FIDO-879909 format. One line per field, with one value per residue (C-alpha): residue number from 0; residue in three letters; x, y negated, z negated. Coordinates in Angstrom, 2 decimals, m for minus. Layout:
k	(NUM,...);
r	(ala,...);
x	(X,...);
y	(Y,...);
z	(Z,...);
END
This chain:
k	(0,1,2,3,4,5,6,7,8,9,10,11,12,13,14,15,16,17,18,19,20,21,22,23,24,25,26,27,28,29,30,31,32,33,34,35,36,37,38,39,40,41,42,43,44,45,46,47,48,49,50,51,52,53,54,55,56,57,58,59,60,61,62,63,64,65,66,67,68,69,70,71,72,73,74,75,76,77,78,79,80,81,82,83,84,85,86,87,88,89,90,91,92,93,94,95,96,97,98,99,100,101,102,103,104,105,106,107,108,109,110,111,112,113,114,115,116,117,118,119,120,121,122,123,124,125,126,127,128,129,130,131,132,133,134,135,136,137,138,139,140,141,142,143,144,145,146,147,148,149,150,151,152,153,154,155,156,157,158,159,160,161,162,163,164,165,166,167,168,169,170,171,172,173,174,175,176,177,178,179,180,181,182,183,184,185,186,187,188,189,190,191,192,193,194,195,196,197,198,199,200,201,202,203,204,205,206,207,208,209,210,211,212,213,214,215,216,217,218,219,220,221,222,223,224,225,226,227,228,229,230,231,232,233,234,235,236,237,238,239,240,241,242,243,244,245,246,247,248,249,250,251,252,253,254,255,256,257,258,259,260,261,262,263,264,265,266,267,268,269,270,271,272,273,274,275,276,277,278,279,280,281,282,283,284,285,286,287,288,289,290,291);
r	(unk,unk,unk,unk,unk,unk,unk,unk,unk,unk,unk,unk,unk,unk,unk,unk,unk,unk,unk,unk,unk,unk,unk,unk,unk,unk,unk,unk,unk,unk,unk,unk,unk,unk,unk,unk,unk,unk,unk,unk,unk,unk,unk,unk,unk,unk,unk,unk,unk,unk,unk,unk,unk,unk,unk,unk,unk,unk,unk,unk,unk,unk,unk,unk,unk,unk,unk,unk,unk,unk,unk,unk,unk,unk,unk,unk,unk,unk,unk,unk,unk,unk,unk,unk,unk,unk,unk,unk,unk,unk,unk,unk,unk,unk,unk,unk,unk,unk,unk,unk,unk,unk,unk,unk,unk,unk,unk,unk,unk,unk,unk,unk,unk,unk,unk,unk,unk,unk,unk,unk,unk,unk,unk,unk,unk,unk,unk,unk,unk,unk,unk,unk,unk,unk,unk,unk,unk,unk,unk,unk,unk,unk,unk,unk,unk,unk,unk,unk,unk,unk,unk,unk,unk,unk,unk,unk,unk,unk,unk,unk,unk,unk,unk,unk,unk,unk,unk,unk,unk,unk,unk,unk,unk,unk,unk,unk,unk,unk,unk,unk,unk,unk,unk,unk,unk,unk,unk,unk,unk,unk,unk,unk,unk,unk,unk,unk,unk,unk,unk,unk,unk,unk,unk,unk,unk,unk,unk,unk,unk,unk,unk,unk,unk,unk,unk,unk,unk,unk,unk,unk,unk,unk,unk,unk,unk,unk,unk,unk,unk,unk,unk,unk,unk,unk,unk,unk,unk,unk,unk,unk,unk,unk,unk,unk,unk,unk,unk,unk,unk,unk,unk,unk,unk,unk,unk,unk,unk,unk,unk,unk,unk,unk,unk,unk,unk,unk,unk,unk,unk,unk,unk,unk,unk,unk,unk,unk,unk,unk,unk,unk,unk,unk,unk,unk,unk,unk,unk,unk,unk,unk,unk,unk);
x	(0.00,1.43,m0.45,m0.29,m2.85,m2.66,m4.78,m8.26,m8.45,m11.83,m12.00,m11.79,m13.34,m10.24,m9.94,m6.53,m6.05,m4.28,m1.10,m0.84,2.16,1.07,m0.74,m4.42,m4.01,m4.29,m7.74,m9.55,m7.51,m8.48,m12.15,m12.05,m10.76,m13.49,m11.06,m12.53,m10.34,m6.55,m3.53,m1.03,2.33,2.06,3.60,0.70,m2.15,m2.85,m3.12,m5.71,m8.10,m9.76,m10.43,m14.04,m15.30,m11.92,m11.17,m7.54,m5.51,m1.87,0.46,4.19,5.50,8.58,6.31,4.90,6.45,7.33,5.45,6.81,5.15,2.78,3.39,4.57,8.02,9.35,12.69,14.49,15.31,18.95,17.78,15.56,14.45,11.18,10.42,9.11,6.61,7.65,5.02,6.15,3.48,3.28,0.96,3.50,4.42,0.76,0.10,3.13,2.08,m1.74,m1.80,0.93,0.63,2.09,2.72,3.14,4.92,3.59,3.00,m0.02,m2.29,m0.29,m2.07,m5.30,m3.55,m1.83,m5.16,m6.76,m3.89,m3.97,m7.74,m7.73,m5.34,m7.13,m4.21,m3.96,m2.14,m1.71,m0.86,1.37,1.09,1.45,m1.25,m1.59,m2.51,m5.32,m8.08,m7.22,m6.93,m10.23,m11.98,m10.65,m11.70,m15.25,m15.32,m14.11,m16.73,m19.42,m18.41,m20.22,m18.79,m15.68,m16.84,m19.71,m17.22,m14.61,m11.25,m10.70,m7.52,m6.30,m3.64,m1.88,1.63,3.81,5.85,8.88,9.72,12.98,14.06,13.95,10.37,9.45,10.93,9.10,5.88,6.57,6.80,3.58,1.76,3.08,2.17,m1.45,m1.73,m4.29,m3.00,m3.40,m0.35,m0.08,2.62,1.99,1.03,m2.20,m4.80,m7.16,m6.60,m5.86,m2.75,0.13,3.27,6.32,9.91,12.06,9.51,10.20,8.34,9.96,13.46,15.59,18.28,16.07,15.47,17.89,15.42,12.03,10.61,11.10,9.40,6.44,6.12,6.03,3.13,1.31,1.81,0.49,m2.64,m3.15,m4.86,m4.27,m6.29,m6.11,m8.52,m6.17,m4.38,m0.79,m0.27,m0.14,0.22,m1.03,m4.73,m5.92,m6.43,m9.23,m11.09,m10.24,m11.84,m12.35,m13.29,m14.35,m15.11,m18.75,m22.09,m23.04,m26.45,m26.20,m23.46,m22.82,m19.86,m18.56,m15.68,m13.60,m14.32,m16.73,m20.21,m22.76,m20.18,m21.52,m19.95,m20.15,m20.88,m21.80,m22.14,m22.64,m22.58,m20.41,m19.34,m17.87,m18.79,m17.20,m17.45,m15.57,m14.54,m14.52,m12.02,m10.16,m8.53,m7.49,m9.75,m12.96,m15.03,m17.17,m19.63,m20.78,m23.66,m25.30);
y	(0.00,m3.38,m5.41,m5.56,m6.84,m8.55,m7.51,m8.93,m11.64,m13.31,m16.97,m19.79,m23.23,m25.01,m26.02,m26.73,m30.19,m31.20,m33.19,m35.60,m37.97,m39.67,m42.99,m43.89,m43.98,m40.17,m40.32,m39.29,m36.04,m35.30,m35.98,m33.81,m30.94,m31.54,m32.70,m35.38,m35.12,m35.50,m36.08,m38.71,m40.06,m43.04,m45.28,m44.44,m44.68,m48.38,m48.10,m45.32,m47.29,m48.97,m45.68,m44.55,m40.98,m39.70,m39.56,m39.84,m39.12,m39.97,m36.99,m36.81,m33.52,m33.75,m33.14,m29.93,m26.47,m25.41,m22.31,m20.00,m19.63,m16.65,m14.05,m10.52,m9.74,m6.43,m5.14,m2.31,0.53,1.65,5.23,5.34,3.46,2.40,m1.13,m1.69,m4.52,m7.06,m9.50,m13.03,m13.79,m16.41,m14.27,m13.49,m17.17,m18.10,m15.36,m16.47,m20.15,m20.16,m23.80,m24.87,m27.23,m26.14,m27.35,m25.55,m26.74,m24.48,m24.80,m24.01,m21.11,m20.42,m23.43,m21.41,m18.47,m20.75,m22.31,m18.87,m17.61,m20.58,m20.36,m16.59,m16.99,m20.04,m22.48,m26.18,m26.64,m28.99,m27.79,m29.84,m28.85,m30.13,m31.16,m27.55,m26.59,m29.12,m27.10,m23.76,m25.54,m27.37,m24.13,m22.33,m25.14,m25.08,m21.31,m21.57,m24.22,m21.75,m19.10,m18.49,m20.26,m18.51,m18.46,m16.18,m13.51,m12.71,m11.40,m7.66,m5.88,m2.30,m2.95,m5.66,m6.80,m8.16,m11.03,m12.01,m14.86,m13.30,m13.20,m9.39,m9.42,m11.88,m9.67,m6.66,m8.68,m9.67,m6.01,m5.20,m7.95,m6.99,m3.35,m4.35,m3.71,m5.59,m6.78,m9.48,m11.24,m11.25,m12.21,m9.36,m5.74,m4.02,m6.80,m4.80,m1.33,m0.01,0.59,m1.79,m2.29,m3.93,m4.08,m2.62,m0.03,3.71,4.12,1.10,0.74,m2.32,0.00,0.37,m3.37,m3.41,m1.28,m2.99,m1.02,2.20,0.62,m0.47,3.08,4.38,2.04,3.24,6.86,6.14,4.56,7.73,5.88,3.00,0.05,m2.17,m8.74,m11.17,m10.23,m11.47,m9.97,m13.33,m12.97,m9.41,m10.15,m8.39,m4.73,m2.32,0.32,m0.45,2.01,0.70,2.65,0.86,2.49,1.99,2.32,m0.96,m0.90,m4.40,m6.00,m9.15,m9.78,m13.16,m13.13,m15.97,m16.65,m13.71,m14.77,m12.00,m9.26,m6.33,m3.43,m0.03,3.43,2.04,4.81,4.97,7.94,9.96,6.80,5.07,2.88,3.23,1.16,0.28,m3.09,m2.76,m5.61,m7.98,m10.96,m13.13,m13.37,m11.79,m11.93,m8.94,m9.43,m6.15,m6.10,m3.27);
z	(0.00,0.99,m1.57,m5.35,m7.82,m11.15,m14.10,m13.67,m16.30,m16.34,m15.36,m17.83,m17.75,m16.45,m12.83,m11.29,m9.82,m6.64,m7.25,m4.34,m4.23,m1.00,m0.80,m0.33,3.46,3.26,1.61,4.85,4.95,1.34,1.96,5.07,2.92,0.36,m2.33,m4.57,m7.69,m7.59,m9.81,m8.68,m9.89,m12.23,m9.55,m7.19,m9.70,m9.14,m5.36,m5.61,m7.84,m4.87,m3.06,m3.29,m3.79,m5.05,m8.77,m9.84,m12.94,m13.55,m14.08,m14.74,m13.33,m15.56,m18.55,m17.04,m16.75,m13.21,m12.05,m9.37,m5.98,m6.36,m3.67,m3.05,m1.70,m0.46,m1.66,0.10,m2.26,m2.41,m2.76,0.31,3.39,1.75,0.63,m2.88,m3.41,m6.02,m7.28,m8.08,m10.68,m13.40,m15.50,m18.20,m18.56,m18.87,m21.44,m23.45,m23.30,m23.14,m24.20,m21.79,m18.84,m15.52,m11.99,m8.68,m5.55,m2.80,0.95,3.09,2.16,m0.99,m2.54,m2.73,m4.36,m6.88,m7.84,m8.25,m10.39,m12.76,m13.07,m13.65,m16.57,m17.95,m18.03,m17.20,m13.92,m10.99,m7.50,m5.23,m1.59,1.97,4.45,5.61,2.07,1.62,3.27,1.55,m1.80,m1.35,m0.37,m3.44,m5.80,m4.42,m4.87,m8.46,m9.21,m8.11,m10.67,m13.98,m17.03,m18.28,m21.90,m20.83,m19.73,m22.41,m21.19,m21.57,m22.55,m22.99,m25.62,m27.62,m26.83,m29.63,m28.20,m30.27,m27.89,m26.68,m22.99,m23.11,m24.40,m21.63,m18.91,m20.36,m20.29,m16.68,m15.65,m17.49,m15.59,m12.18,m12.75,m13.34,m17.08,m19.18,m22.55,m25.16,m26.59,m30.39,m32.88,m35.33,m34.53,m35.45,m35.29,m33.03,m34.43,m30.94,m28.90,m29.61,m27.52,m29.10,m27.88,m30.65,m31.77,m31.68,m28.38,m26.74,m28.23,m27.58,m26.24,m23.14,m22.74,m19.80,m17.87,m18.31,m15.38,m17.37,m20.37,m18.24,m16.86,m20.43,m21.21,m18.10,m19.18,m22.68,m21.23,m19.14,m16.26,m13.86,m15.08,m12.10,m8.84,m7.63,m4.39,m4.14,m0.68,1.10,4.84,4.96,5.39,2.26,1.49,2.28,0.33,m3.30,m5.74,m9.28,m12.40,m15.59,m18.94,m19.95,m18.20,m16.53,m14.86,m13.38,m11.33,m9.35,m7.07,m5.92,m3.46,m2.05,1.65,1.79,0.59,0.41,m0.07,m2.09,m3.93,m2.25,m3.68,m7.10,m9.67,m13.44,m15.76,m18.15,m19.92,m16.86,m13.89,m10.46,m7.29,m4.13,m2.72,1.05,1.43,m0.88,0.86,m2.12,m5.18,m6.43,m9.61,m10.56,m13.42,m14.96,m17.42,m19.37);
END
């Protein structure tokens, strides 16, 4: 499979903003893309005050944390001729700093993916992009505005991860995110009574910190199943035929998918304590609301 997914974290109330360093002469391009709310450098704030139908706020990028461009890269394995997908995700940074403020600098269609990623993890972020990114960004913002309130859909997790703030713990967390594992970050173990993962424990010793991929595979094995819907496979056109299994019997469901209104889930089945369904195609971002 040429595409990789992040854990499906349910959307929050925050909407990313466009950071636009250009002057008010570009207002027609913003309106054409459906963008009516932007962040601008302090030096530009005064000149935008006379522009109608576009709200502005002043933002200093130096006060925000730089986020990486979300995408998937393919690395050739030394042991074979195959290429291994590597997800460049900011999920672990966002989970480590849920109250942080971030900024992206991404071109073109990546602006939509950046906005979706920030929204899915519920962090404050601005997205700086070029003219080619205005339309994709505007489309994603309108899609996100159409979603149910995030506080109506609490985030789910399969285990708790104890983050001690060290670089090694951060790299371990990064591997957990890119291998599609749902977890909640805590400072002390045992708050949920369920599975807990902590670097330095007997199961995940610090002596193996140099091989975080091995540690992530251990977590996957302990969970006994792949809990996999944000698609980082930019440029590959999405993936087809994704089968999802969720614990619990959910009689009602509603799917909302970016750039694919009216899309429905296929082969929806409930029973034996689980719900299963198929997404025929996932281009970028989808929200599936399951109710009992």
